[in-house]
C-alpha positions in Angstrom: 223.5 116.4 96.4 224.6 114.3 93.4 228.3 113.7 92.9 230.3 113.5 89.7 232.4 110.6 90.9 231.0 108.0 93.1 232.9 106.3 95.9 234.5 103.0 95.2 232.4 99.9 95.8 231.6 99.0 99.4 233.6 95.9 99.5 236.8 97.9 98.9 236.0 100.7 101.3 237.4 100.9 104.8 233.9 101.0 106.2 230.8 98.9 106.0 227.2 99.9 105.8 224.7 101.8 103.6 225.4 105.2 102.2 222.7 107.6 103.4 223.7 110.9 101.8 226.5 113.0 100.6 227.0 116.1 102.8 228.8 119.3 101.6 230.4 118.0 98.5 232.4 121.2 98.1 234.4 120.2 101.2 237.4 119.0 99.3 235.8 116.2 97.3 232.7 115.2 99.4 231.8 114.1 102.8 229.7 110.9 102.8 227.6 109.9 105.7 227.4 106.1 106.1 224.9 104.2 108.2 227.5 101.7 109.2 230.9 101.6 110.9 234.6 102.0 110.3 236.5 98.7 110.3 239.3 100.2 112.4 242.5 99.4 110.5 245.7 100.4 112.3 247.3 103.6 110.9 250.6 104.6 112.5 251.8 103.4 115.9 249.0 102.5 118.4 249.4 103.3 122.0 247.0 103.3 125.0 245.3 106.4 124.0 244.8 105.2 120.4 243.3 102.0 121.7 240.3 103.9 123.0 239.2 104.6 119.4 240.6 101.7 117.4 241.0 98.0 117.8 244.0 95.8 117.4 241.7 93.0 116.1 240.2 95.4 113.5 236.7 94.7 114.6 235.6 97.9 116.3 232.3 99.1 114.8 231.9 102.9 114.8 229.5 105.0 112.8 231.5 107.5 110.9 231.4 110.3 108.3 233.8 109.4 105.4 235.6 112.3 103.8 237.3 111.7 100.5 240.1 113.9 99.1 241.8 113.6 95.8 245.4 112.5 96.2 246.8 115.6 94.5 244.7 117.9 96.8 246.1 116.4 100.1 248.4 118.5 102.1 252.1 117.7 101.6 253.0 115.5 104.6 249.3 114.6 104.9 250.1 111.2 106.5 252.0 112.7 109.4 249.2 115.2 109.8 246.5 112.5 109.7 248.4 110.3 112.2 248.7 113.3 114.5 245.0 114.1 114.2 244.1 110.5 115.1 245.9 110.9 118.4 244.0 114.1 119.2 241.1 113.3 121.6 239.4 116.4 122.7 235.7 117.1 123.3 235.7 120.2 121.0 237.7 118.7 118.1 236.0 116.6 115.5 237.7 113.2 115.8 239.6 111.5 113.0 239.4 107.8 113.5 241.5 106.5 110.6 242.2 106.7 106.9 242.8 104.5 103.8 244.3 105.2 100.4 242.8 104.2 97.1 245.8 104.7 94.9 244.3 103.1 91.8 241.4 105.6 91.7 243.3 108.6 93.1 241.4 109.1 96.3 242.1 109.1 100.0 239.4 108.3 102.6 239.3 109.7 106.1 236.9 108.4 108.8 235.5 111.3 110.8 233.3 111.6 113.8 229.6 112.1 112.8 227.9 115.5 113.4 224.4 116.9 113.1 224.9 120.4 111.5 227.2 123.3 111.0 227.1 126.6 112.8 226.2 128.1 109.5 223.1 125.9 109.3 222.2 126.8 112.9 222.5 130.6 112.4 220.6 130.3 109.0 217.7 128.6 110.8 218.1 125.3 109.0 219.0 123.4 112.2 216.6 123.6 115.1 218.0 120.7 117.2 219.6 120.7 120.6 222.4 123.2 121.4 224.5 124.0 124.4 223.7 127.2 126.2 225.3 130.4 125.0 228.2 130.5 127.4 229.0 126.9 126.6 229.1 127.5 122.9 231.5 130.4 123.2 233.7 128.5 125.7 233.8 125.3 123.5 234.7 127.2 120.3 237.6 129.0 121.9 238.7 125.9 123.8 238.8 123.8 120.6 240.9 126.3 118.7 243.2 126.8 121.7 243.7 123.0 121.9 244.8 123.0 118.3 247.3 125.8 118.9 248.7 124.0 122.0 249.4 121.0 119.7 251.2 123.2 117.2 248.3 123.1 114.7 247.1 126.2 112.9 243.6 125.7 111.4 243.9 128.5 108.8 240.3 128.2 107.5 238.0 128.9 110.4 234.5 129.8 109.3 230.9 128.9 110.2 231.0 125.8 108.1 234.0 124.4 109.9 232.4 124.7 113.3 230.0 121.8 113.7 227.4 120.6 116.2 227.6 117.1 117.5 224.0 116.7 118.7 224.2 112.9 118.9 226.5 113.1 121.9 225.5 114.0 125.5 226.3 116.7 126.3 225.8 118.3 122.9 229.2 119.6 121.8 230.5 122.3 119.5 233.5 121.0 117.5 236.2 122.4 115.2 236.5 120.5 112.0 238.2 120.3 108.6 241.8 121.1 109.1 245.2 119.7 108.4 244.3 117.3 105.6 243.7 119.2 102.4 246.1 121.8 101.0 243.2 123.9 99.8 240.5 125.7 101.8 237.0 124.7 100.7 236.6 128.2 99.2 237.9 126.8 95.9 235.2 124.2 95.7 232.6 126.6 97.1 233.3 129.2 94.5 233.0 126.7 91.7 229.7 125.3 93.0 228.3 128.8 93.3 229.1 129.6 89.7 227.4 126.4 88.6 224.3 127.3 90.7 224.4 124.2 92.8 224.4 126.0 96.1 222.7 129.2 97.4 224.4 132.5 96.7 224.1 133.4 100.5 226.7 130.8 101.2 229.4 133.1 99.8 229.7 134.5 103.3 231.5 131.3 104.2 234.4 132.0 101.8 237.7 132.3 103.6 238.3 135.9 102.5 235.5 137.0 104.8 237.0 135.6 107.9 240.7 136.6 107.8 242.7 139.8 107.6 245.3 138.2 105.3 245.2 138.3 101.6 242.6 135.9 100.3 244.1 132.7 98.9 242.7 129.2 98.3 245.9 127.4 99.4 246.5 126.5 103.0 250.1 125.4 102.5 252.6 127.0 104.8 250.0 128.7 107.1 251.8 129.2 110.4 250.3 132.4 111.8 247.9 131.6 114.6 246.7 135.2 114.6 244.4 134.4 111.6 242.7 131.8 113.7 242.2 134.2 116.6 240.6 136.9 114.4 238.4 134.3 112.6 237.3 132.9 116.0 236.3 136.3 117.2 234.2 136.9 114.1 232.6 133.4 114.5 231.7 134.1 118.1 229.9 137.4 117.0 228.3 135.6 114.1 226.8 133.0 116.5 225.7 135.6 119.1 223.9 137.6 116.4 222.6 134.5 114.5 224.3 135.1 111.2 225.4 138.8 111.3 229.0 139.4 110.4 231.2 141.5 112.7 232.7 143.6 109.9 229.7 144.5 107.8 226.2 143.8 106.4 227.1 142.9 102.8 230.0 141.2 101.0 231.7 144.3 99.8 231.6 146.2 103.1 232.9 143.2 105.0 236.1 143.1 102.8 236.6 146.8 103.1 236.2 146.9 106.8 238.4 143.8 107.3 241.2 145.6 105.5 240.7 148.7 107.7 240.2 146.6 110.8 236.9 148.3 111.4 234.4 146.0 113.2 231.4 148.2 112.4 228.8 145.9 114.0 230.6 145.4 117.3 228.5 148.1 119.0 225.5 145.9 118.2 226.7 143.7 121.1 226.0 145.4 124.4 229.2 146.5 126.1 227.9 144.8 129.3 227.7 141.4 127.5 230.3 139.1 129.0 231.6 138.3 125.4 232.0 142.0 124.3 235.5 142.6 125.6 237.0 139.2 124.8 235.7 139.4 121.2 237.1 143.0 120.9 240.5 141.9 122.2 240.6 139.0 119.7 240.1 141.2 116.7 241.8 144.4 117.9 244.4 143.2 120.5 245.4 146.2 122.8 248.9 145.0 122.9 251.0 142.2 121.4 252.5 139.2 123.2 249.4 138.0 125.0 247.4 135.0 124.0 244.0 136.7 123.6 242.3 133.5 122.5 243.3 131.8 125.8 242.3 134.9 127.8 238.9 134.9 126.1 238.5 131.2 126.8 239.2 131.9 130.6 236.6 134.7 130.6 234.0 132.4 129.0 234.9 129.7 131.5 233.9 132.1 134.3 230.6 132.8 132.6 229.6 129.2 132.3 226.1 128.8 133.5 227.0 125.8 135.8 228.9 126.2 139.0 229.7 123.1 141.1 230.3 123.3 144.8 232.5 120.3 145.4 232.7 121.2 149.1 229.0 120.3 149.6 228.4 116.7 148.7 224.8 115.5 148.6 225.4 111.9 147.9 227.4 109.2 146.2 226.3 106.9 143.4 227.8 103.9 141.6 229.3 106.1 138.9 229.9 109.4 140.6 229.4 111.9 143.4 226.5 114.4 143.7 227.2 117.9 144.8 225.3 121.1 145.2 225.6 123.6 142.4 224.0 126.5 140.6 222.7 126.4 137.0 221.6 129.7 135.4 221.6 131.1 138.9 219.2 128.5 140.4 220.3 125.9 143.0 220.7 122.4 141.5 222.2 119.0 142.2 225.2 118.0 140.0 226.2 114.5 139.4 229.9 114.5 138.6 231.3 111.5 136.7 234.9 110.9 135.5 234.9 110.9 131.7 237.8 108.4 131.5 236.0 105.8 133.5 235.7 102.3 132.0 232.0 102.6 132.4 231.8 105.4 129.9 229.2 103.6 127.7 226.9 103.2 130.7 227.2 106.9 131.6 226.5 107.9 128.0 223.4 105.6 128.0 222.2 107.3 131.2 222.6 110.7 129.8 221.0 109.9 126.5 218.0 108.3 128.2 217.5 110.7 131.0 217.6 113.9 129.0 214.6 112.7 127.0 212.4 112.0 130.1 209.9 114.7 131.2 207.6 113.7 134.1 206.6 115.3 137.4 207.5 112.1 139.2 210.9 111.5 137.6 213.8 113.8 138.7 214.5 116.2 135.8 217.8 116.2 134.0 218.2 119.9 133.2 221.5 119.9 131.3 224.7 117.9 130.6 228.0 119.7 130.4 231.7 119.0 130.5 233.8 120.4 133.3 236.0 123.3 132.3 239.1 121.0 132.4 237.3 118.2 130.5 238.0 115.7 133.3 234.4 115.3 134.3 230.9 115.1 132.8 228.3 116.9 134.8 224.6 115.9 134.9 222.6 118.9 136.1 219.6 117.7 138.1 216.7 119.4 139.8 217.6 119.9 143.5 215.4 117.9 145.9 214.9 118.1 149.6 216.0 114.5 150.5 215.4 110.9 149.9 212.8 108.4 151.1 215.6 106.9 153.3 216.2 110.4 154.8 212.5 110.7 155.6 212.1 107.2 157.2 215.3 107.7 159.2 214.0 111.1 160.4 216.8 113.0 158.7 214.5 114.9 156.4 213.6 118.6 157.2 211.9 119.6 154.0 208.2 120.5 153.3 205.5 118.2 154.5 204.8 115.1 152.4 201.3 114.4 151.0 199.2 111.5 152.4 200.9 108.1 152.3 198.6 106.8 149.6 199.5 109.7 147.3 203.2 109.2 148.0 202.8 105.6 146.8 200.8 106.7 143.8 203.4 109.2 142.7 206.3 106.6 143.0 204.3 104.1 140.9 203.4 106.9 138.5 207.0 107.9 137.9 208.2 104.3 137.5 205.4 103.5 135.1 206.3 106.5 133.0 209.8 105.1 132.7 208.4 101.7 131.7 206.1 103.5 129.2 209.2 104.8 127.4 210.3 101.1 126.9 212.9 101.3 129.7 213.5 99.3 132.9 215.1 101.0 135.9 216.8 98.0 137.6 217.7 99.9 140.8 214.6 101.0 142.6 215.3 101.5 146.3 214.5 104.2 148.9 217.7 106.1 148.2 216.6 106.6 144.6 213.2 108.0 145.5 213.7 111.8 146.0 211.4 114.3 147.6 210.9 117.6 145.8 211.7 120.9 147.4 208.7 122.7 145.8 205.2 122.3 147.2 202.9 120.5 146.7 205.6 117.9 147.3 206.2 115.4 144.6 208.1 112.1 144.9 210.6 111.6 142.1 212.3 108.5 140.8 216.0 109.1 140.3 219.4 107.6 139.3 219.1 106.0 135.9 222.6 104.5 135.9 221.3 101.0 135.3 218.4 101.8 133.0 218.0 99.4 130.0 215.9 99.4 126.9 213.0 96.9 126.8 211.0 95.4 124.0 207.5 94.3 124.9 208.5 94.8 128.6 211.5 92.3 128.3 215.1 93.2 128.4 218.4 91.3 127.8 221.1 91.5 130.4 224.9 90.8 130.4 225.2 91.6 134.1 222.8 91.6 137.0 222.6 95.3 138.1 221.1 96.8 141.1 221.2 96.7 144.9 221.1 93.3 146.6 218.5 94.1 149.3 215.9 95.3 146.8 216.3 92.8 144.0 213.5 90.6 142.7 214.0 86.8 143.5 214.5 85.9 139.8 217.4 88.2 139.6 218.9 87.2 142.9 218.7 83.6 141.8 220.9 84.3 138.7 223.3 86.3 140.8 223.9 83.7 143.6 223.6 80.5 141.5 227.3 79.9 141.0 226.9 76.2 140.1 224.8 76.9 137.0 226.6 80.0 135.8 226.0 80.7 132.1 227.6 83.2 129.9 224.2 84.1 128.5 222.0 85.4 131.3 218.2 84.9 131.0 216.1 87.9 129.9 214.4 90.0 132.6 211.1 91.8 132.7 209.9 95.1 134.0 208.1 93.2 136.8 211.5 93.1 138.6 210.9 96.8 139.1 207.4 96.1 140.4 208.9 93.8 143.1 211.4 96.4 144.1 208.8 99.2 144.3 206.6 96.9 146.4 209.4 96.6 148.9 209.9 100.4 148.8 206.1 100.9 149.4 206.3 98.8 152.6 209.5 100.4 153.7 207.8 103.8 153.5 204.5 102.8 155.1 206.4 101.3 158.1 208.9 104.1 158.2 212.0 102.0 157.6 211.3 98.3 157.7 211.9 96.0 154.8 209.1 93.5 154.1 211.6 90.6 154.1 213.3 91.4 157.4 214.7 94.0 159.7 218.3 92.7 159.4 219.8 93.7 156.0 222.0 90.7 156.0 219.1 88.3 156.1 216.9 90.1 153.6 218.4 88.6 150.3 218.0 85.1 151.8 214.4 85.8 152.8 213.7 87.1 149.3 215.1 83.9 147.8 213.0 81.8 150.2 209.8 83.8 149.6 209.6 84.7 153.3 208.2 88.3 153.7 208.2 87.9 157.5 207.7 91.6 158.2 204.8 92.0 155.8 203.1 89.0 157.4 203.6 90.5 160.9 202.3 93.9 159.7 199.1 92.3 158.3 198.4 90.5 161.6 198.7 93.7 163.7 196.6 95.9 161.5 193.6 97.5 163.3 190.3 96.1 162.3 189.0 99.5 161.1 192.2 100.4 159.1 190.6 99.8 155.7 193.2 101.6 153.7 196.0 99.8 155.6 194.5 96.4 154.6 194.1 97.5 151.0 197.7 98.7 150.7 199.1 95.6 152.5 197.1 93.4 150.0 198.4 95.5 147.1 202.0 95.2 148.3 201.6 91.5 148.7 200.6 91.3 145.0 203.5 93.4 144.0 206.1 91.1 145.7 204.8 87.8 144.6 207.7 85.3 144.2 206.7 84.2 140.6 206.8 86.9 138.0 203.7 85.7 136.2 201.7 86.1 139.5 203.1 89.6 140.2 200.8 92.5 139.6 201.8 95.1 137.0 202.2 98.8 137.7 199.1 99.9 135.6 196.9 97.9 138.0 198.9 99.2 141.0 198.1 102.8 139.9 194.5 102.0 139.2 194.0 100.5 142.7 195.9 103.4 144.4 193.7 105.8 142.4 190.6 104.1 143.8 191.9 104.5 147.3 192.7 108.1 146.8 189.2 108.7 145.4 187.7 107.3 148.5 189.7 109.7 150.7 188.9 113.2 151.8 189.3 115.2 148.6 190.9 118.2 150.3 194.0 115.9 151.1 194.5 115.2 147.4 196.6 117.5 145.2 195.3 117.4 141.6 197.3 118.9 138.8 198.0 119.3 135.1 200.2 116.6 133.5 202.3 117.5 130.5 203.8 115.5 127.7 206.0 117.0 125.0 205.7 116.0 121.3 208.5 116.7 118.9 206.1 118.1 116.3 203.0 120.4 116.1 200.0 118.0 116.4 196.3 118.1 116.2 195.0 115.8 118.9 191.6 113.9 118.9 190.5 111.4 121.5 188.9 108.1 120.3 185.1 108.0 120.7 185.0 104.7 122.8 188.6 103.6 123.6 191.7 105.0 125.3 193.2 106.0 122.0 194.6 109.3 120.9 195.0 110.2 117.2 197.8 112.8 116.8 198.4 114.3 113.4 200.9 116.7 112.0 201.9 117.7 108.5 203.8 114.5 107.9 202.2 111.6 109.7 199.4 110.3 111.8 200.3 108.5 115.1 198.2 106.7 117.6 198.7 106.5 121.4 197.1 104.2 123.9 197.0 103.7 127.6 196.2 100.8 130.0 193.8 102.9 131.9 192.9 106.6 132.3 194.1 106.6 135.9 197.6 106.9 134.5 198.5 110.4 133.5 198.7 111.1 129.8 202.5 111.3 129.7 202.6 107.6 130.5 200.8 106.6 127.3 202.5 104.4 124.7 202.8 104.9 121.0 200.9 102.2 119.1 202.4 100.4 116.2 200.0 102.0 113.7 201.6 105.0 112.1 200.4 106.6 108.8 202.7 108.7 106.7 201.5 110.7 103.7 202.9 112.6 100.8 201.7 115.4 98.5 199.3 116.7 101.1 199.5 119.9 103.1 199.2 120.0 106.9 196.0 119.0 108.8 193.2 121.4 109.5 190.6 119.0 110.9 190.6 115.5 112.4 187.5 113.7 113.6 186.6 110.1 114.7 183.3 108.5 113.7 180.7 107.4 116.3 182.3 104.0 117.1 185.9 104.9 116.4 186.3 102.7 113.3 186.8 105.6 110.9 189.0 108.7 111.1 188.5 111.6 108.8 191.0 114.4 108.1 190.8 117.7 106.3 194.0 119.1 104.8 194.9 122.7 103.9 195.0 121.8 100.2 191.2 121.0 100.4 191.7 117.3 100.4 189.6 115.0 102.6 190.9 111.6 103.6 189.1 108.8 105.6 191.0 105.9 107.1 189.8 102.7 108.6 190.9 102.0 112.2 192.9 100.1 113.3 193.8 98.9 109.8 194.6 102.5 108.7 193.6 101.9 105.1 192.4 104.8 103.0 188.7 104.3 102.4 187.9 107.7 100.8 190.0 110.5 99.3 188.6 113.6 97.5 189.8 117.1 96.8 187.1 119.8 97.2 186.8 123.1 95.6 186.8 125.0 98.9 188.5 124.7 102.3 186.9 122.1 104.5 185.5 123.9 107.6 183.6 121.1 109.3 183.4 117.3 109.3 180.3 115.9 111.0 179.9 112.1 111.4 176.4 110.6 111.5 175.5 109.7 115.2 174.1 106.2 114.3 175.7 105.2 111.0 179.4 105.0 111.4 180.2 105.1 107.6 178.3 108.3 106.9 179.6 111.8 107.3 178.9 115.3 106.1 181.4 117.9 105.0 181.1 121.7 105.1 183.3 123.6 102.7 184.1 127.3 102.4 183.3 127.4 98.7 179.6 126.9 99.7 179.6 130.4 101.3 175.9 130.2 102.0 176.4 127.2 104.4 177.7 127.9 108.0 177.0 124.6 109.8 175.9 121.0 109.3 174.5 118.6 111.9 173.2 115.1 111.7 169.9 114.7 113.6 169.1 111.1 112.7 170.5 108.3 110.6 169.1 109.8 107.4 168.3 113.5 108.3 170.7 116.4 108.3 170.3 120.0 109.4 172.1 122.8 107.4 172.3 126.4 108.5 173.0 129.4 106.2 174.1 133.0 106.4 170.6 134.1 105.6 169.4 132.6 108.9 167.6 129.7 107.2 167.9 126.2 108.7 166.9 123.4 106.3 166.3 119.8 107.2 167.1 117.3 104.4 166.2 113.6 104.3 168.2 111.1 102.3 166.9 108.0 100.5 168.1 104.7 101.8 168.9 103.4 98.4 170.6 106.5 97.1 172.3 108.8 99.6 172.9 111.5 97.0 169.2 112.0 96.6 167.7 114.3 99.2 164.5 116.1 99.8 163.7 119.1 101.9 161.4 118.0 104.8 161.5 121.1 107.1 162.7 124.7 107.1 163.1 127.1 110.0 163.9 130.8 110.0 166.4 131.5 112.8 166.5 135.2 112.3 169.7 136.6 110.9 172.7 134.4 110.1 173.0 131.1 112.0 176.5 130.0 112.9 175.9 127.0 115.3 173.7 124.0 115.4 173.4 121.6 118.3 171.3 118.4 118.5 170.0 116.7 121.6 169.2 113.0 121.0 167.3 112.7 124.3 164.8 115.5 123.7 165.0 115.3 119.8 165.3 119.1 119.8 167.7 121.2 117.6 169.3 124.3 118.9 170.5 127.2 116.7 172.8 130.1 117.6 173.7 133.2 115.7 173.1 136.9 115.6 170.7 138.3 118.3 169.3 134.9 119.5 169.4 131.2 120.4 166.4 129.2 119.3 165.3 125.6 120.2 163.3 123.8 117.6 161.1 120.8 117.5 160.5 118.9 114.2 156.8 119.1 115.0 156.6 122.9 115.0 157.4 125.7 112.7 158.3 128.2 115.4 160.9 127.9 118.2 159.8 126.0 121.3 162.1 128.3 123.3 164.0 131.4 122.4 166.5 133.7 124.0 167.1 137.1 122.4 170.1 139.3 123.0 170.2 143.1 123.2 171.6 145.3 120.5 173.6 143.5 117.8 175.3 140.9 120.0 175.8 137.5 118.5 176.7 134.0 119.6 180.4 133.2 119.2 180.3 129.7 120.8 177.4 127.4 121.8 177.5 124.2 123.8 174.6 122.0 125.0 175.2 120.0 128.2 174.5 116.3 128.0 172.9 115.2 131.3 173.3 111.5 132.3 172.7 109.5 135.4 169.6 111.4 136.5 167.2 108.5 136.2 165.5 109.7 133.1 167.2 107.5 130.5 164.3 105.1 130.3 161.5 107.7 130.6 161.1 108.4 127.0 161.2 111.7 125.0 158.3 113.3 126.8 159.9 112.9 130.2 163.2 114.2 128.8 161.5 117.2 127.4 160.0 118.1 130.8 163.3 117.9 132.7 165.3 121.0 133.2 168.4 118.8 133.5 168.3 118.4 129.7 168.3 122.1 128.9 171.5 123.6 130.1 173.3 125.8 127.5 176.6 127.6 127.7 177.1 130.3 125.2 179.6 133.1 124.5 178.5 136.5 123.2 180.8 138.6 121.1 180.7 141.7 123.4 179.3 140.5 126.7 181.0 137.3 128.0 179.9 133.7 128.8 176.5 132.8 130.1 174.4 129.8 131.2 170.8 129.6 130.0 168.2 127.1 130.9 164.7 127.8 129.5 163.0 125.3 131.9 164.3 126.9 135.1 161.5 128.5 137.0 163.1 132.0 137.3 164.8 131.8 133.8 167.5 134.1 135.0 170.7 134.3 133.0 173.9 133.4 134.9 177.1 135.2 133.7 180.2 133.0 134.1 182.9 135.2 132.7 183.2 138.7 131.4 185.8 137.4 128.9 185.1 138.1 125.2 186.5 136.5 122.1 185.9 133.0 123.4 187.8 130.4 121.5 186.3 127.2 123.0 183.3 126.1 125.0 183.0 122.4 125.6 181.1 120.2 128.1 182.6 116.9 129.3 180.8 113.8 127.9 179.2 113.2 131.3 178.1 116.8 131.7 180.1 117.4 134.9 182.5 120.0 133.6 182.7 122.9 131.3 185.9 123.9 129.6 186.4 127.4 128.2 189.3 129.1 126.5 189.5 132.9 126.1 192.6 134.9 125.0 194.7 131.8 125.6 193.5 131.2 129.2 192.0 127.8 130.0 189.2 127.8 132.6 187.4 124.7 134.0 184.0 124.9 135.9 182.0 122.4 137.8 178.5 122.2 136.4 177.2 121.2 139.9 177.5 124.8 141.2 179.3 126.6 138.3 182.4 127.3 140.5 185.7 127.6 138.7 188.0 124.8 139.8 190.9 125.4 137.4 192.6 128.2 135.6 195.7 128.3 133.4 197.0 131.4 131.8 199.1 130.9 128.7 200.7 134.3 129.0 202.7 133.1 132.0 203.8 129.9 130.1 204.4 131.3 126.6 202.1 129.0 124.6 198.8 129.1 122.7 196.0 126.7 123.2 195.1 125.0 119.9 192.2 122.7 120.8 190.7 120.7 123.6 188.7 117.6 123.8 187.2 115.4 126.6 187.4 111.7 126.5 184.0 110.1 126.1 183.1 108.5 129.4 180.1 107.9 131.6 182.1 107.2 134.7 181.6 109.1 137.9 185.2 108.3 138.9 187.4 111.4 139.2 190.3 109.8 137.4 188.1 108.8 134.4 187.4 112.5 133.6 190.1 113.4 131.2 190.4 116.6 129.3 193.0 116.7 126.5 194.5 120.2 126.1 196.5 120.8 122.9 198.7 123.9 123.1 201.8 124.8 121.0 203.9 121.7 120.9 202.6 120.2 124.2 199.7 118.1 125.1 198.3 117.7 128.6 195.5 116.0 130.5 193.7 117.1 133.6 191.6 115.2 136.1 188.7 117.0 137.8 186.3 116.7 140.8 183.7 119.4 141.4 184.0 119.2 145.2 187.5 120.4 145.5 189.4 123.5 144.4 192.8 121.8 144.2 194.1 119.7 141.3 195.3 116.0 141.4 198.3 114.2 139.9 
């Protein structure tokens, strides 16, 4: 929003940085958000409390919101009020850090705590970011207003704009803002802006007259009656619960009338059994005078908080706090309680901010962050686990049975690598920080991110050596114990220090309690420094000759605890080797599963044709993800540097790679088609078509050639390349035409073949090995040879049934690759079709099978997707939002996921192109709602593997 008067030049302002935007200009002269910091000049007398937010040396950097107010608009006695506000330090009050006068230009500048949105923006649907749960919101609003009253401050102008959301903090907090500085409510500025048409008319609801029983006035001078705040707070609570509905009416006129008559007409809309019903009613219609109904409401909301902590049952103790049992939304949880006044507050904040973003089956989940009711503690609400790896090895564990040892190690490495993939290093891997899930199948979970640190290209800076002595890598121990060569600047570390620690944990688990560098804890650090893994050496000597897995794992651990970092194996290779061990085991012992990753936008996902690359596109940008190997679950993938943003284009409809992954084509909803080069991401082609683009089909041999099917050509249903210069086109009339293009001029085509499918033909499939074309549509599936005019094989359906989906299985590894076309045409392996009929379900048809009997797979109709994996081993199907996976070896269903139970819709699926027979190389990418998952499959088992 433009401003009439710009702030004074940066060099004269009490802050430094770049102006990003002006927020809510009608707020008494403008609130400016600066990407910078407040210089921290002293205002008033500083004491110990003030030192927490300001600096005597005036060098404290703090990102702030700067509010400017005209000198004549400031409240009389504003300086005393501002000094008082600076001393206020409450979680539910927007902080005032300092102020400065600009006498020459007639402005005063106030540095305020940043915030993300107002309650008005949340209830209006403009803000969709993180929020506390319902009981926390109500509690925090009433707590903030109560705190003001306890400090003899009456707000006087409570409304949805003056309740703000500080989403940048952890926990996310609701804060009361905009009080005690200006003599006017913002209604004055708001009314003027509405007249000038600079803001929406709907914002009139935030005028002061709609939130108080007193006579409407712009001036806030002399307001002493706290009752106005209580009534306004009650209205705001209802407004929040009903997402924008006012307690006293449904239009501006009725609200004013009902306020005067004290008639909360919409209160019955809140169920009488709701925990907030009675407190809100008492705040607006107090049954008797003399009681602090705001405080009483706050106590009621305190009882309703979704988190209860049982401090009588301690589960453990960490470096920064204690862990207790508790309940969150009625479910048992673990609660890490940390004192908010600790000197390590920055570290605690870092742990919260980092941990809340992590979502992985092998990392303990941070469910919520909340302040204690008395504001003395911060609570981290964690999923409750059954014990630690230490408990298990010391025989103190009584939870569900653990999976095979090899899978335990795989899960530990998997969780830690996920943390690394988020550009983080853990720095305190030890058995106590590996938890065991209470749910079955049991999952190992990496926990305690107290010492987590950001990395860049797997390297991190360090001002202190953090961690536990007995589990530290030698390069970190060396810095810690080398007192003679102490330096103020510590050398950078790498994520391979975590690899060393996890190698020691691996050995500890396999031996049920022995450290590879010694049984005596006192001697372990010295042995690490001397590169003397005495227990590992002994273990290797006493391994049985036939213990193949034991020898493999011992060798793997040895590579993980190498003395020199450069010789130490990385976690991606650790996971790959463990995956190979698991694949060689009895498959019934493995627990295969779905792995999720959450994107922050709605994406179309397409896997690269030859590499471990994912292209993810939404309406704003195109992002690429990569992975070291496919043995690592999808959620461990890293974002590549390549990112394409675009303007003036609507959201994606189609996204397709070419045959070798050097080109990526996208169809947009505004009928534009764009082709980028990869990895350069330069636009090679852009064109707007007359109709919607329904299909992009790349040439199978020429990577720069593609065909586009658009809806404007209503006679065309499908296109399919069948050679480097021939293309098949199907039409609604049931005709299939084969066109050939001239080498010198691709726009010149000639018709070389024409088939009559029957009635309309919706699907075309080409098989390179047999050089046959399949067509599917109403009443039949036909298979065509370019040498004949009639179908080679045909399958007719009863009545008026039609093909909804058609997929042709690619068969590889059957010894026929070098036998030529004639041998391929004689093999039944090359003629397996999956097709879905509109009214009958899903079937398998093979015209070369001796009995030629149809096999019904599902009765499901309205099939959305049918897709074979690139090696032909699996068939994926989606119907009514349910994902089903079948093994093509015996057509047994090995996986089923129902979206109705999980509240999402499948959007698209795609297999990675692979010829591997390795279980872990068969990856299916499932795109549903905002989430993306991958699944590993093996046809011989019915369980599913992490």
